[in-house]
C-alpha positions in Angstrom: 0.0 0.2 0.0 1.4 3.2 -1.0 2.0 5.6 1.8 0.2 9.4 0.6 2.7 12.1 -0.4 3.9 14.2 -2.8 3.8 13.2 -6.7 6.0 13.6 -9.4 3.4 15.7 -11.6 5.0 18.9 -13.3 3.9 22.0 -11.6 1.8 24.2 -13.6 3.6 27.0 -15.6 4.3 28.5 -18.8 7.7 29.7 -19.7 7.1 31.2 -22.8 4.4 33.3 -21.2 7.4 34.6 -19.0 9.5 35.4 -21.4 7.0 37.6 -23.6 6.0 39.6 -20.7 9.7 39.9 -19.7 10.8 40.8 -23.3 7.6 43.4 -23.6 8.6 45.1 -20.3 12.3 45.4 -21.6 11.5 46.7 -25.1 8.6 49.3 -23.9 8.7 49.9 -19.7 5.1 51.0 -20.3 4.2 47.1 -20.1 5.6 46.9 -16.7 2.6 49.3 -15.4 -0.4 46.9 -16.9 1.0 44.5 -14.7 3.1 46.3 -11.5 -0.1 45.8 -9.7 -1.0 42.0 -9.4 2.4 40.2 -10.5 5.3 40.0 -8.3 8.7 38.1 -9.1 7.3 35.4 -6.5 4.7 34.6 -9.3 7.3 33.3 -11.9 8.3 29.9 -12.4 11.7 30.1 -13.6 14.0 31.9 -10.9 16.1 33.9 -13.4 12.5 35.5 -14.9 12.0 36.4 -11.4 15.2 38.2 -10.9 14.9 40.2 -14.1 11.5 40.9 -13.7 12.6 42.2 -9.6 15.5 44.2 -11.5 13.5 45.9 -14.1 10.7 46.7 -11.8 13.6 48.4 -9.4 14.6 50.4 -12.3 11.3 51.4 -13.5 9.8 52.7 -10.2 12.8 54.8 -9.4 12.3 56.6 -13.0 15.2 55.0 -14.9 14.7 52.7 -17.9 15.1 49.0 -17.9 16.6 47.7 -20.7 18.9 44.9 -21.6 21.8 47.0 -21.2 20.8 48.3 -18.0 19.7 44.8 -16.4 22.6 42.9 -17.3 25.0 44.5 -14.7 22.9 43.4 -11.8 22.8 39.8 -13.0 25.5 37.3 -12.0 28.3 37.4 -14.3 28.5 33.4 -14.5 24.8 33.8 -15.6 23.9 31.1 -18.3 20.5 30.0 -19.1 20.0 27.1 -21.8 23.5 27.5 -23.0 23.2 31.5 -23.3 25.2 34.1 -21.7 23.2 36.8 -19.4 23.5 39.2 -22.4 22.4 36.6 -24.9 19.5 35.6 -23.1 18.1 39.1 -22.2 18.8 39.7 -26.5 16.3 36.8 -26.6 13.7 38.0 -24.4 13.2 41.1 -26.7 13.2 39.3 -29.7 10.3 36.8 -28.0 8.4 39.9 -26.7 4.7 40.0 -26.9 2.9 43.6 -27.4 2.0 46.0 -24.5 -1.7 45.3 -25.5 -1.3 41.6 -24.5 1.0 42.4 -21.4 -2.2 42.2 -19.2 -3.7 38.8 -20.0 -0.1 37.3 -20.2 0.3 38.7 -16.5 -2.8 37.2 -15.4 -1.8 33.9 -16.7 1.3 34.1 -15.1 -0.2 35.1 -11.8 -3.1 32.1 -12.2 0.0 29.5 -12.8 1.9 30.9 -9.6 -1.6 30.4 -7.4 -2.1 27.0 -8.7 1.1 25.9 -7.8 0.3 27.3 -4.3 -2.8 25.1 -4.3 -1.0 22.0 -5.1 1.8 22.9 -2.4 -0.9 23.4 0.2 -2.9 20.5 -0.5 0.6 18.2 -0.6 1.5 20.2 2.7 -1.8 18.9 4.1 -1.3 15.4 3.1 2.3 15.1 4.5 1.3 16.6 7.9 -2.1 14.4 8.2 0.1 11.4 7.2 3.2 12.2 9.7 1.1 14.1 12.5 2.9 14.5 15.9 1.2 13.1 19.2 -0.1 16.3 20.0 -1.1 17.8 16.7 -5.0 17.1 15.9 -6.5 16.7 12.7 -8.4 20.1 13.4 -5.4 22.0 13.7 -3.9 20.4 10.1 -7.2 21.8 8.8 -7.0 24.9 10.0 -3.6 25.4 8.8 -4.7 24.5 5.1 -7.8 26.5 5.6 -5.8 29.8 6.3 -3.7 29.0 3.0 -6.4 28.4 1.3 -8.3 31.3 2.2 -5.5 33.6 1.1 -5.7 32.5 -2.5 -9.6 32.4 -2.8 -10.0 35.8 -1.3 -7.3 37.3 -3.5 -8.4 39.9 -6.3 -10.0 37.7 -8.8 -9.3 40.5 -11.4 -5.9 40.9 -10.7 -5.6 44.4 -10.8 -7.5 44.4 -14.2 -8.8 48.2 -13.3 -7.2 51.0 -15.0 -5.8 54.2 -13.4 -7.8 57.3 -14.1 -7.7 61.2 -13.7 -9.4 61.9 -10.1 -11.3 64.5 -11.9 -13.1 61.8 -13.8 -13.3 59.5 -11.2 -15.2 62.2 -9.0 -17.5 63.5 -11.9 -18.7 59.4 -11.9 -19.2 59.1 -8.2 -21.3 62.6 -8.4 -23.3 61.2 -11.2 -23.8 58.2 -8.9 -24.7 59.8 -5.9 -27.2 61.8 -7.8 -28.9 58.5 -9.4 -29.3 57.2 -6.0 -30.9 60.0 -5.1 -32.9 59.6 -7.9 -34.1 56.1 -7.1 -32.4 54.7 -10.3 -29.1 53.3 -8.6 -30.6 51.2 -5.9 -29.0 47.7 -7.1 -25.9 48.5 -5.2 -27.7 49.5 -1.7 -29.1 47.4 0.9 -31.5 49.2 3.2 -31.1 48.5 6.9 -34.8 48.9 7.6 -33.7 51.2 10.2 -35.5 54.7 8.9 -32.9 57.0 11.1 -29.9 55.0 10.1 -30.6 54.5 6.6 -31.1 58.5 6.3 -27.8 59.1 7.7 -26.1 56.3 5.9 -27.7 55.6 2.7 -28.0 52.1 3.6 -24.9 49.3 2.9 -23.2 49.1 -0.4 -22.9 45.6 -1.7 -19.2 44.4 -1.3 -18.5 46.7 1.9 -17.4 46.0 5.2 -19.5 47.6 8.0 -18.4 47.6 11.4 -20.9 47.6 14.5 -19.2 48.6 17.7 -20.2 49.3 21.2 -19.7 47.9 24.7 -21.3 44.8 26.0 -25.0 45.0 26.3 -25.5 47.9 24.2 -27.6 45.8 21.8 -25.3 45.5 19.1 -26.5 41.8 18.2 -30.0 43.1 18.2 -29.4 45.8 15.9 -27.5 43.4 13.5 -30.6 40.8 13.7 -33.1 43.6 12.6 -30.9 44.9 9.9 -30.6 41.1 8.7 -34.1 40.5 9.0 -35.1 43.6 7.2 -32.8 42.7 4.3 -34.1 39.4 4.1 -37.9 40.7 3.6 -36.3 42.6 0.8 -35.8 39.6 -1.0 -31.8 39.6 0.0 -29.6 36.3 1.1 -28.9 36.8 4.6 -26.3 34.6 6.9 -26.2 35.3 10.7 -22.6 33.8 12.2 -22.4 33.8 15.8 -18.6 33.9 16.8 -19.2 33.5 20.8 -23.2 33.8 21.8 -24.6 31.0 23.2 -27.4 29.4 21.0 -30.2 30.2 23.3 -29.1 34.1 22.7 -28.5 34.1 19.2 -32.1 32.9 18.8 -33.5 36.3 20.2 -33.5 37.0 16.7 -36.2 34.3 15.7 -38.7 36.5 17.5 -40.0 40.2 16.2 -38.9 43.0 17.9 -42.4 44.0 19.0 -41.7 41.0 21.6 -41.4 42.3 24.9 -37.7 41.5 26.2 -38.4 39.1 28.8 -40.4 36.9 26.6 -38.1 36.6 24.1 -35.4 35.6 26.6 -37.5 32.8 27.2 -38.1 32.1 23.7 -41.9 32.6 24.2 -42.7 33.6 20.7 -46.3 34.0 20.3 -47.5 32.5 17.0 -50.8 34.6 16.9 -48.5 37.6 16.7 -46.2 36.2 14.4 -47.6 34.3 11.7 -44.4 33.7 9.6 -44.5 29.7 9.2 -41.1 28.1 10.2 -39.7 25.2 8.2 -36.9 22.8 9.0 -35.3 25.7 11.5 -34.8 28.2 8.5 -37.5 31.0 8.0 -39.4 31.5 4.7 -38.0 35.0 4.3 -34.5 33.5 3.7 -32.3 34.5 6.6 -30.1 31.9 7.6 -28.4 31.3 11.2 -25.1 28.9 11.8 -25.2 27.6 15.4 -21.5 28.5 17.2 -19.4 25.6 17.8 -18.6 25.0 21.4 -15.6 27.6 22.1 -16.8 29.6 19.4 -15.8 30.1 15.7 -12.4 31.5 14.7 -12.6 34.4 12.4 -10.9 32.7 9.3 -13.8 29.9 9.5 -16.4 32.4 8.5 -15.6 32.2 4.9 -15.4 28.4 4.3 -18.6 28.2 6.5 -20.2 31.0 4.3 -19.3 29.0 1.0 -20.7 25.7 2.6 -24.0 27.4 3.1 -24.1 29.0 -0.4 -24.2 25.5 -1.8 -27.4 24.8 0.2 -29.2 27.9 1.0 -30.0 30.6 -1.6 -27.8 33.5 -0.2 
């Protein structure tokens, strides 16, 4: 029986892509600005390519021109690549250069190959750790380490910096137009109302994709407000998931009762069906709000994202 471990499969990469992008940068330094926001030296598979990219980036960022002549002195004097000297290899990169137009797509592909290699490394490290676990190392600890590594890749910018740099005046003009559209009610798709009139009047609601922090001392009603916002959003047809990191189930379930129920009754979980005619099926409300009970000891912050992904596969969020 074969023991689990690493395999001899080749790592995902494309040397020609790396050569073409480096050549484009050496021919026209403008190509660097098309990929500088998302391509780093560590994303290159070939170490020599990573070094050349690092040198070129350093030169361009200080206002100098990156050409084969300028890059060559910073490479090892005895460097040879495929029987070519450093000068000959730099000349070959220029000959195989892509155009500036293709630089962004080539950069995205290079980064995608790098992230795929990271995925393989994380999986292989997890297999090795699970097969050779120490006496004090639990399966949960091994899994948590894998989740942290995967979360960094999953939550990275999927567009790989595809945005363009625009004049601040044009950006401000777009924003003013957007605010006017929101005021006129023609751009409400990106805003989720909290259902709390005073709060909506002061904030305009919650923008999709934003992180909203509600802070306060213990016992000031943060959870009550959060649950109310979630319920109101669910009534408007938005998917809502409620994660409780540390609150006991009996307390977090207060949200199952409407705000019109007196606090003592909510604490006793005495929800009057006559006052709350919404039907409950399988523990999930028809309005589309979902809640995950905290495990003993509470969820860890980095566990929320994979929990949410799991929930989305079974619930219409």
